[in-house]
C-alpha positions, 0 to 999 in steps of 0.5 A, spaced: 356 568 355 360 562 353 363 561 347 366 555 344 372 554 340 372 549 334 378 547 330 377 545 323 378 547 315 375 552 311 373 550 304 373 555 298 374 551 291 368 550 288 364 555 292 363 563 292 366 566 299 365 573 300 367 578 305 363 575 310 361 568 309 365 562 307 365 554 308 368 550 314 368 543 316 369 542 323 375 537 325 370 533 330 363 534 328 361 533 335 363 540 337 357 543 334 353 539 339 355 544 344 352 550 341 345 552 344 341 555 338 333 555 336 336 554 329 339 547 330 334 543 325 336 548 320 343 547 321 343 540 321 339 539 315 344 543 311 350 540 315 348 533 312 346 536 305 353 539 305 356 532 307 359 535 314 361 542 311 357 548 313 357 556 311 359 561 316 357 568 317 362 572 320 360 576 326 359 583 326 361 585 319 357 586 313 361 586 306 358 589 300 354 584 296 357 580 290 351 576 289 344 577 292 337 575 290 331 577 294 327 571 297 321 569 293 314 573 294 308 568 295 302 569 291 296 571 295 291 565 296 286 568 290 292 568 285 295 561 287 296 557 280 293 562 276 297 566 270 294 571 265 298 571 258 298 579 258 301 579 265 309 578 265 312 575 271 318 579 274 324 575 274 328 574 280 335 577 278 341 577 282 344 583 284 351 586 286 354 592 289 359 596 286 365 591 284 371 594 287 370 593 295 366 587 295 372 583 291 377 586 295 374 584 302 373 577 299 381 577 297 383 580 303 379 575 307 383 569 303 389 572 304 388 572 312 387 565 311 394 564 307 390 563 300 393 566 294 393 565 286 386 564 286 382 562 279 375 564 279 370 560 274 364 564 271 358 561 268 350 562 267 351 568 272 354 565 277 362 565 280 366 560 284 373 558 285 376 553 281 383 553 284 388 556 289 394 556 292 394 555 300 401 556 304 402 553 311 408 551 315 410 546 310 410 551 304 405 552 298 400 547 296 395 548 290 388 545 290 383 545 284 378 540 286 372 541 291 372 538 298 380 537 297 382 544 300 384 543 307 385 550 309 387 550 317 383 555 322 378 555 327 372 559 329 369 561 336 362 561 336 356 561 340 349 561 336 347 560 329 342 565 325 336 563 322 339 560 316 343 555 320 349 559 319 354 559 325 355 566 327 363 566 328 369 569 329 374 567 324 382 565 325 387 562 321 392 557 322 393 553 329 392 554 336 394 551 342 387 552 345 383 545 346 378 543 340 371 545 343 374 549 349 369 554 352 371 561 352 368 567 356 367 574 353 373 576 356 377 571 354 374 572 347 375 579 347 383 578 348 383 574 341 379 579 337 384 583 334 387 577 331 380 575 328 379 576 320 373 580 322 376 585 326 382 586 321 377 587 315 373 592 319 380 595 321 382 596 314 375 599 312 373 593 307 367 591 310 361 595 314 360 593 321 353 589 323 351 589 330 345 585 333 343 585 340 346 578 341 353 581 340 355 583 347 357 591 348 364 589 350 365 585 344 362 590 339 367 596 342 373 594 339 370 593 332 367 600 333 373 603 335 376 600 328 371 602 324 371 609 326 378 610 325 377 607 318 372 612 317 376 618 319 382 616 315 377 614 309 380 608 308 377 603 302 370 604 302 369 609 307 373 614 301 367 612 297 361 612 302 357 618 301 350 616 305 351 620 311 351 626 306 345 624 302 345 620 295 341 621 289 338 614 287 334 614 281 334 607 279 337 600 281 343 602 277 344 607 283 346 602 288 349 597 284 354 601 280 354 608 282 353 609 290 356 605 296 350 603 301 350 600 307 349 592 305 343 592 310 340 597 306 342 595 299 338 588 301 332 591 304 331 596 298 331 590 293 327 586 297 322 591 297 322 592 289 321 585 288 315 585 293 312 591 289 313 588 282 310 581 284 304 584 288 303 588 281 303 582 277 299 578 282 294 583 282 294 584 274 293 576 274 287 576 278 284 582 275 286 580 268 290 586 266 296 587 262 302 588 266 310 589 265 314 591 272 318 597 272 325 594 273 329 600 274 325 603 280 326 602 287 319 604 289 323 609 295 316 612 296 313 606 299 320 603 302 318 604 309 311 600 308 314 594 310 321 595 312 321 599 318 324 595 324 326 598 331 333 599 332 338 601 338 342 607 337 349 606 341 351 613 342 344 616 344 342 610 348 335 610 345 330 605 341 328 608 334 325 605 328 329 605 321 325 611 318 329 615 324 336 614 321 334 613 314 331 619 311 328 619 304 326 625 300 324 623 293 330 620 290 335 622 295 337 618 301 341 619 307 343 615 313 343 620 319 348 616 323 354 611 322 352 604 321 357 602 327 352 606 331 346 601 330 344 595 333 339 590 330 334 586 333 334 580 328 
């Protein structure tokens, strides 16, 4: 499998980076043409919208969510364009996981890139970076205008996700490698421990998040790193109790009380919102009073619409999600560690 090294600059001011995504501008936009992907059209549309910058998705890692909102749930054909005064439409809220480690992962990623003295702005439920200081070989320089911060670095990438985000290994600073150079899996493997991806996993600030498109050779260093972080109970691994089982009585249980694999966090909130909207659409069609239960996670029906196949590395077997996530009433248990799971998509 071939990978491509693309040089450029990271942009943080005016954006909301987190521990697994941030903005990047290629020094030579033509290098993007080398990436073979079925999501080319989405990528190019967003690249034009952001005037040459794009959002990256870090390969192999999943940071705690700092601002997540489930996708819209389209109405059934019979309910399109209809309303009923006594049926209250559920709000599509933004959610975050317990604050400490999500913010710590973001801060650590920026530190790896040479960024310090970050000032955040907050308004209308959103937050973004207002200003920062970036230190390079010539010393510190401060930025407070969107698009003017040029934080030097490079990425290694071979595909994009369905949202058009290049799935990337992130590296700070300069490299002697030629811009656009092709790397083999072995060549990338020799670089991995210098990547921000690996360093975040090794410090226990993010979860591993593997897909079939990531080769076993590149997965392995991340698996070793996360198992070591787990053994030492580093950062989030000192708090994650899902392999023992946790009680989740309400949304608050996953937004304020317990750490949950972010993949499951997103799935639970998607399911909750779908159930709420289905109840609303049914009430509209039948002209019934309806007010959504905003606290319930509807765990009793969680697997009805979210039970994909997975591959378990240690067992070398294909299973469904309900084989590793056990739900009994309001108790949820993850029967294997996230680094043992490979997702199809």
